[in-house]
GULOKOL-812645 format. One record per atom (N, C-alpha, C, CB): x, y, z. Coordinates in steps of 0.001 Angstrom, whole numbers, padded with zeros to 6 digits, always signed. Atoms other than C-alpha are relative to their C-alpha. Glycine has a CB too. Layout:
XYZ ...
END
This chain:
+000424-000108+001655 -051547+060511+279155 -001271+000675+000353 -000226-001616-001044 +001800-000502-000078 -054922+062535+278306 -000378-001247-000715 -000666+001726-000987 +000714+001304+000538 -057363+060211+276967 -000110+000585-001560 -001716-000442+000865 +000007-000180+001233 -057504+062102+273770 +001612-000292-001021 -000560+001423+000018 -001315+000675+000690 -053801+060979+273290 -000126-001687+000184 +001565+000619+000852 -000115+001540+000408 -054385+057521+273988 -001209-000785-001067 -000052-000809+001482 +000754+000247+000871 -057365+057106+271774 +000796+000234-001374 -001175+000742+000236 -000662-000436+001344 -055101+058946+269137 +001115-001600-000345 +001113+001853+000322 -000867+000927-000125 -052530+056086+269819 -000684-001143-000224 +000658+000029+001138 +000299+001226+000714 -054828+053156+269344 -000589+000095-001197 -000746-000783+000680 +000136-000250+001415 -056250+054509+266252 +001085+000059-000724 -000606+001062-000250 -001422+000369+000957 -052831+054621+264821 +000267-001360-000086 +001404+000603+000573 -000279+001310+000263 -052055+051267+265694 -000796-000957-000583 +000290-000443+000928 +001231+000769+000752 -055278+050003+264789 +000292+000224-001703 -001716+000791+000524 +000026+000155+001413 -054613+051356+261268 +001595-000438-000390 -000553+001468-000744 -001101+000440+000393 -050795+050368+261246 -000107-001891-000411 +001010+000484+001240 +000158+001506+000009 -052236+046792+261981 -000773-000108-001239 -000758-000688+001334 +000838+000052+001262 -054722+047175+259256 +000676+000337-001206 -001126+000875+000080 -000917+000302+001215 -051987+048270+256749 +000385-001029-000340 +000982+000477-000025 -000514+001049+000434 -050361+045455+257287 -000465-001163-000370 +000611-000197+000587 +000774+001288+000523 -053110+042732+257113 -000281+000125-001284 -001289-000305+000665 +000541-000044+001449 -053987+044393+253966 +001251-000015-001055 -000944+001423-000226 -001045+000699+000507 -050049+044142+253040 +000111-001112-000594 +000619-000125+000666 -000509+001038-000204 -049940+040980+253791 -001468-001135-001101 +000283-000128+001936 +000827+000502+000792 -053311+040231+252088 +000190-000074-001694 -001034+000658+000376 -000338-000298+001311 -052029+041808+248946 +000968-000772-000623 +000367+001204-000088 -001342+000553+000372 -048779+039853+248857 -000590-001606-000138 +001386+000319+001310 +000713+001567-000330 -050878+036348+249660 -000831+000234-001451 -001235-000253+001829 +000906+000173+001371 -053282+037419+246394 +001075-000093-000899 -001112+001285-000449 -000773-000080+001039 -050478+038131+244590 +001026-001221-000387 +000641+001153+000215 -000334+001350-000303 -048872+034885+245256 -000762-000951-000546 +000005-000224+001253 +000805+001020+000655 -051842+032985+244457 +000090+000283-001493 -001502+000002+000515 +000238-000410+001296 -052320+035021+241230 +001287-000540-000880 -000213+001617-000027 -001392+000571+000747 -048472+033959+240316 +000025-001501-000088 +001402+000428+000833 +000553+001860+000023 -049404+030039+241349 -000974-000349-001055 -000927-000540+001500 +001422+000643+000791 -052527+030073+239381 +000453+000242-001909 -001879+001295+000613 -000629-000182+000972 -050497+031853+236466 +000809-001453-000838 +000832+001040+000519 -000995+001077+000069 -047620+029216+236678 -000865-001287-000587 +000715-000291+001568 +000825+001204+000413 -050372+026285+236844 -000535-000083-001447 -001175-000072+000883 +001058+000113+001396 -052136+027568+233840 +001105-000089-001205 -001206+001626-000271 -000881+000259+000882 -048950+027992+231886 +000586-001591-000140 +000980+000944+000304 -000291+001608+000404 -047885+024577+232691 -000998-000833-000336 +000587-000756+001029 +001053+000924+000633 -051307+023069+231895 -000237+000207-001548 -001379+000226+000732 -000101-000462+001979 -050995+025077+228200 +000895-000714-000178 +000444+001670-000744 -000928+000790+000892 -047735+023625+227817 +000012-001482-000122 +001237+000292+000354 +000272+001432+000077 -049016+020058+228660 -001057-000173-001318 -000676-000557+001525 +000870+000064+000941 -051838+020680+226494 +000359+000060-001477 -000775+000877+000281 -000332-000041+001095 -049959+021889+223930 +000975-001315-000891 +000521+001183+000137 -001197+001040+000254 -047179+018949+224126 -001015-001147-000645 +001009-000572+001620 +000999+001022+000384 -050441+016542+223939 -000342+000080-001456 -001268+000147+000820 +000953-000413+001479 -052163+018474+220875 +001152-000217-000979 -000741+001889-000155 -000870+000208+000849 -048816+018268+219218 +000304-001587-000232 +001087+000774+000411 -000232+001484+000274 -048328+014721+219831 -000755-000889-000973 -000161-000615+001145 +001209+000583+000967 -051785+013863+218479 -000023+000104-001275 -001165+000497+000220 +000118-000245+001553 -051434+015573+215401 +001189-000443-000494 -000238+001490-000474 -001058+000682+000768 -047994+014195+214506 -000705-001485-000053 +001627+000068+000788 +000679+001363+000020 -049928+010735+215533 -000835-000018-001449 -001085-000201+001428 +000998+000153+001202 -052673+011566+213082 +000170+000358-001185 -001016+000528+000150 -000966-000376+001218 -050319+012737+210475 +000269-001094-000477 +001283+000726+000240 -000853+001440+000108 -048487+009695+210612 -001202-001116-000275 +000976-000427+001651 +000681+001110+000392 -051474+007543+210267 -000674+000355-001110 -000822-000536+000955 +000411-000371+000929 -052904+009516+207496 +000948+000007-001052 -000523+000971+000248 -000882+000237+000862 -049463+009196+205673 +000008-001738-000112 +001355+000753+000462 +000133+001860+000321 -049792+005080+206065 -001017-000092-000491 -000040-001158+001178 +001324+000292+000593 -053474+005171+205330 +000251+000429-001543 -001299+000880+000786 +000056-000072+001244 -052636+007111+202157 +000879-000744-001011 +000075+001111-000147 -001054+001249+001017 -049522+004714+201092 -000585-001228+000129 +001735-000313+000533 +000853+001217+000132 -052026+001953+201911 -000642+000044-000962 -000822-000286+000922 +001030-000474+001216 -054468+003564+199588 +000694-000151-001314 -000491+001631+000120 -001264-000132+001285 -051462+004335+197127 -000017-001254-000532 +001706+000349+000480 -000589+001379+000259 -050450+000558+197237 -001267-000836-000630 +000639-000738+001499 +001144+000694+000264 -054193-000762+196721 -000168+000563-001087 -001085+000001+000882 +000369-000455+001221 -054705+001429+193867 +001070-000551-001076 -000110+001549+000053 -000854+000600+001144 -051455+000580+192063 -000531-001727+000048 +001940+000263+000368 +000516+001588+000162 -052318-003168+192935 -001288-000441-000830 -000322-000535+001416 +001232+000199+000941 -055533-003008+191499 +000006+000507-001591 -001166+000759+000689 -000397+000233+001127 -054268-001508+188395 +000936-000707-000423 +000126+000767-000376 -000922+001354+000477 -051684-004064+187883 -000871-001244-000256 +001139-000476+001224 +001261+001485-000084 -054503-006842+188530 -000820+000298-001214 -001310-000072+001633 +000937-000451+000618 -056780-004886+185983 +000663-000294-001422 -000410+001429+000431 -000808+000230+001423 -053852-004876+183171 +000164-001377+000159 +001534+000826-000267 -000283+001752+000084 -052826-008776+183827 -001556-000281-000648 +000354-001025+001937 +001311+000230+000578 -056678-009165+183390 +000063+000138-001512 -001028+000972+000587 +000486-000629+001351 -057016-007010+180344 +001048-001210-001064 +000500+002138-000151 -000869+000334+000990 -053873-008381+178862 -000325-001829-000313 +001664+000454+000595 +000526+001211-000228 -055039-012227+179712 -001239-000127-000911 -000288-000176+001457 +001251-000121+000638 -058479-011585+178273 +000427+000207-001886 -000886+001490+000839 -000648-000189+001209 -056586-010087+175059 +000684-001267-000667 +000964+001024+000228 -000873+001324+000717 -054258-013406+174652 -001204-001201-000285 +001427-000750+001287 +001208+000932+000552 -057881-015345+174599 -000294+000213-001312 -001308+000184+000705 +000587-000615+001062 -059253-013321+172101 +000629-000030-001169 -000236+001154+000244 -001021+000313+001453 -056089-013769+169801 +000113-001342+000195 +001691+000760-000153 +000163+001514+000171 -056352-017493+170484 -001245-000238-000856 -000151-000774+001443 +001196+000027+000562 -059824-017259+169385 -000183+000033-001666 -000616+001067+000607 -000032-000594+001399 -058936-015327+166117 +001148-000755-000785 +000284+001668+000042 -001187+001021+001034 -056087-017787+165055 -000212-000538-001304 +000337-001320+000616 +000525+000653+001165 -056197-018825+161743 -000070-001419+000314 +000823+000253-001239 +000596+001206-000161 -057938-022410+161353 +001020-001190+000584 -000591-000341-001354 -000792+001099-000353 -055160-024610+161173 +001072+000495+000983 +000603-000658-001246 -000876-000027-001018 -053041-022964+163978 -001159-000260+001026 +000954+001367+000139 +000816+000340-000795 -055967-023128+165853 -000400-001128+000542 -000662+000343-000298 +000163+001384-000079 -056730-026724+165668 +001340-000392+000611 -000342-000694-001404 -001518+000537-000680 -052614-027103+166278 -000151+000245+001654 +001559+001087-000679 +000375-000300-001521 -053642-025341+169684 -000578-000933+000874 -000880+000996+000087 +000435+000973-001070 -056290-027692+170678 +000507-001447-000079 -001468-000066-000003 -000185+001319+000359 -055100-030876+169248 +000550-000281+001192 +000783-000353-001241 -000791+000494-000939 -052598-031602+171945 -000693+000077+001610 +001330+000800-000172 +000707-000232-001232 -055074-030637+174762 -000837-000714+000125 -000478+001068+000225 +001309+001061+000035 -057889-032801+173469 +000321-001240+000414 -000635-000242-001387 -000590+001256+000221 -055326-035736+173171 +000540-000136+001493 +001154-000056-001281 -000307+000068-001600 -053885-035255+176967 -001098-000154+000872 +000658+001225+000508 +001216-000023-000951 -057460-034894+178257 -000734-001275-000450 -000993+001428-000130 +000464+001527+000351 -058746-038500+176597 +000252-000886+001096 +000757-000634-001257 -000214+000743-001244 -059194-040927+179375 -000157-001406-001212 -001338+000301+001606 +000271+000874+000233 -060920-043656+177426 +000013-000268-001424 -000849-000126+000589 +000112+000526+001600 -060893-043098+173779 -001353-000072-000830 +000482-001468-000051 +000987+000451+000496 -064535-043551+173269 -000667+001455+000606 -000461-001583+000403 +000525-001468-000341 -065424-039475+174284 -000673+000369-001499 +001422+001228+000541 +000538-001053+001042 -067660-037388+172080 +000737+001326+000207 -001637+000263+000166 -000534-001244+000014 -066186-033933+171442 -001362+001047-000393 +001316+000006-001108 +000700-001015-000062 -068694-031167+171964 +000419+001238-000288 -000409+000010+000944 -000684-001338+000371 -067498-027916+169903 -000790+001086+000684 +000048+000276-001629 +000922-001223+000180 -068363-024355+170405 -000728+000221-000903 +000489+000984-000015 +000993-000215+001177 -071114-023449+168276 +000689+000772-001064 -001332+000793+000440 -000772-000576+001034 -069171-021034+166560 +001401-000349-000729 +000136+001032+000433 -001407+000584+000513 -066258-023343+165950 -000540-001384-000600 +001301-000237+001353 +000888+001600+000074 -068492-026630+165000 +000493-000138-001625 -002279+000027+000305 -000427+000253+001384 -067299-026206+161283 +001479+000015+000068 -000559+001058-001045 -001492+000467-000025 -063450-026540+162517 +000139-001295+000016 +000757+000448+001093 -000350+001292-000405 -063974-029640+163950 -000409-001392-001134 -000762-000115+001435 +000173+000813+001314 -064009-031608+160414 +000458-001905+000196 +001206+000898-001260 -000527+001605-000148 -063725-035348+159739 +000995-000267-000035 -000296-000863-000747 -001566-000012+000181 -060118-034626+158763 +000554-000020+001386 +000582+001341-000831 -000760-000392-001160 -059246-033139+162025 -000276-000945+001245 -000341+001472+000341 +000433+000794-001047 -061255-035865+164127 +000866-001276-000501 -001725-000163+000141 -000805+001113+000593 -059200-038558+162061 +001449+000118+000536 -000018+000055-001623 -001545-000218-000470 -055807-036916+162859 -000180-000382+001596 +000666+001818-000275 +000001+000320-001351 -056858-037045+166748 -000296-001810+000341 -001204+001030+000638 +000246+001503-000279 -058000-040985+166318 +001231-000749-000364 -001246-000597-000829 -001242+000759+000665 -054859-041822+164168 +000951+000330+001505 +000730+000848-001852 -001244-000305-000904 -052484-039921+167079 -000281-001095+001423 +000028+001944+000487 +000155+000955-001047 -054448-042010+169851 +000022-001526-000301 -001198+000296+000607 -000314+001093+000342 -053578-045248+168054 -001300-001040-000250 +000931-000364+000959 +001431+000542+000623 -056514-048028+167043 -000618-000606+001392 +000181-001366-001416 +000691+000589-001570 -057048-049212+170907 -000700+001268+000316 +001254-000507+001472 +000949-001141-000870 -058179-045732+172140 -000560+001124-001093 +001060+000929+001334 +000313-000952+001095 -059052-043922+168794 -001028+000070-000536 +000631-000054-000890 +001535+000328+000955 -062746-043955+168579 -000860+001407+000901 -001018-002230+000393 +000436-001587-000505 -063260-039952+169504 -001217-000061-001117 +001425+001576-000249 +000993-000787+000915 -066798-038842+167737 -000163+001208+000275 -001246-000452-000044 +000531-001488+000054 -068163-035688+166819 -001553+000104+000629 -000011+000545-001684 +000958-000063-000337 -070963-034684+168781 -001136+000789-001139 +000266+000469+001206 +000639-000539+000595 -074286-033674+167115 -000708+001625+000660 -000750-001064-000312 +000158-001102-000484 -074623-031072+169565 +001210+001544-000133 -000224-000538+001265 -000972-001056+000025 -072586-027566+169932 -000235+000556+001378 -000176+001076-001219 -000109-000642-001230 -071838-025779+173308 -000342+001660+000015 +001431-000287+000456 +000617-001461-000088 -072995-022085+173913 +001326+000567+000986 -001879+000101+000849 -001635-000576-000234 -069046-021327+174682 +000643+000738-000793 +000948-000915+000074 -000677-000899+000960 -066773-018857+173200 +001105-000935-000777 +000717+001329+000824 -001404+000879+000996 -063880-021542+171893 +000301-001211+001163 +001934+001283-000358 -000772+001197-000361 -062388-024893+172703 -001157-000977-000161 +000747+000020+001539 +000694+001272+000150 -064403-028214+173285 -000410-000401+001355 +000868-001090-000677 -000034+001129-001426 -065621-030640+176114 -000395-001144-000950 -001343+000286+001605 +000007+001399+000021 -065300-034049+176060 -000762-000555+000920 +001164-000508+000111 +000973+000603-000756 -068044-036149+177045 -000165-001583-000076 -001189+000629-000370 +000365+001381+000216 -068785-039799+177816 -000637-000405+001197 +001151-000900-000343 +001207+000233-000951 -071904-040679+179594 -000236+001304+000793 +000274-001265+001061 +000224-001281-001127 -072042-038404+182819 +001289+000787+000114 -000391-000559+001644 -001165-000685-000119 -068492-037355+182646 +000462+000665-001233 +000950-000840+000468 -000488-001119+000899 -067311-034323+181056 +001050+000523+000355 -000795+001003-000168 -001229-000376-000149 -063975-033087+180654 +000215+001489-000766 +000880-001160-000520 -000035-001355+000543 -064133-029137+180317 +001319+000681-000717 -000344+000804+001107 -001468-000624+000791 -061468-027917+177581 -000568+001465-000482 +000641-001112-001647 +000382-000954+000383 -063221-024996+176925 +001012+001309+000030 -001072+000053+000620 -001261-001286-000086 -060901-021572+176459 +000023+000334+001344 -000286+001537-000905 +000015-000273-001121 -062242-019808+179285 +000113-000955+001164 -000878+000586+000018 -000153+001252-001251 -062173-023018+181722 +001302-000095-000024 -000703-001611-000218 -001649+000375+000293 -058540-023662+180430 +000796+001305+000589 +000413-000218-001914 -000800-001097-000862 -057559-019797+181355 -000392-000003+001309 -000171+001431-000467 -000075-000124-001472 -059037-019808+184756 +000518-001239+000497 -001337+000318+000660 -000445+000991-000260 -058024-023078+185470 +001631-000065+000208 -000519-000720-000890 -001535-000383+000133 -054158-022021+184773 +000087+001515+000548 +000586-000104-001706 -000157-001306+000119 -054839-018445+185785 +001311+000290+001219 -001569+000788+000245 -000818+000010-001130 -052502-018964+189159 +001620+000119-001090 -000338-001656+001166 -001359+000407+000579 -049791-020193+186709 +000511+001423-001102 -000244-001700-000981 -000365-000975+000919 -050353-017226+183876 +000098+001701+000772 -001195-000148-001246 -000286-001361-000663 -050764-014074+186271 +001506+000330+000161 -000652+000038+001429 -001605-000606-000205 -047186-014361+187486 +000818+000078-001454 +000993-001157+001118 -000488-000114+001445 -045888-014852+183740 -000594+001177-000352 -000368-001173-001005 +000548-001586+000474 -047990-011652+182587 +000606+001056+000786 -001657+000246+000204 -000936-001275-000500 -046451-009658+185384 +001063+000141-000260 +000192+000196+001138 -001626-000197+000030 -043251-010485+184930 +000391+000734-001681 +000893-001870+000242 -000216-000397+001188 -043778-009580+181242 -000599+001479+000066 -000593-000980-001036 +000701-001242-000102 -046002-006286+181803 +001222+001078+000962 -001691-000342+000862 -000719-000601-000935 -043794-005114+184686 +001539-000399+000911 -000960+000100+000745 -001476+000136-000249 -040486-006685+185071 -000188-001138+001680 +000908+002009+000225 +000303+000891-001259 -042173-008846+188392 +000438-001235-000019 -001327-000158+000280 +000099+001506-000066 -041256-012350+189407 -000908-000513+000718 +001044-000583+000417 +001297+000247-000602 -044400-012314+191502 -000929+000891+000004 +000077-000298+001146 +000984-000433+000110 -047795-011275+191018 -000502+000633+001527 -000713-001004-000652 +000665-000032-001281 -049077-009823+194407 -000970+000500-000005 +000521+000474+000906 +001436-000528-000381 -052620-009000+195863 -000505-000802-000677 -000513+001413-000244 
END
């Protein structure tokens, strides 16, 4: 075989091998690209699922918080309405006709008397209501052994009711104190009237 033919054959074989290697390289590159695309698609799907899960979780959290806020607002409104109703009742008691007002105070005073020697300190605005006749009716109800209540020369700076005082001992029968001390009992009753509830929550 002539040298020229040998060189030609070597050249052809080299070209065929190069083409084969190039084809293999291209196939490998395509495989790598497809694998990378699959991995990217898998990663994208995973990220989307996680984003969707987090979005749902976030939305649920917002819904729960919104519900809690709404419930808090409702409870706050109910509490305000109950407080307003109790305050309105206090004002109505203060504005009762004198005879009815004294009839309201009398059993409170009698039930609070301990020795019967207390002095009664009325509210400044009500001192004219505590007449000698009213004081006498209290002492008559207490009887001769305990009926020694007397009216103080002082008047208290409170809106209504009175204070029983003997020495250092005082019994607070002011209207505000009576309402506050009985608030736990009053609130459920007012709530039942206002909202038909058996118990005032919050």
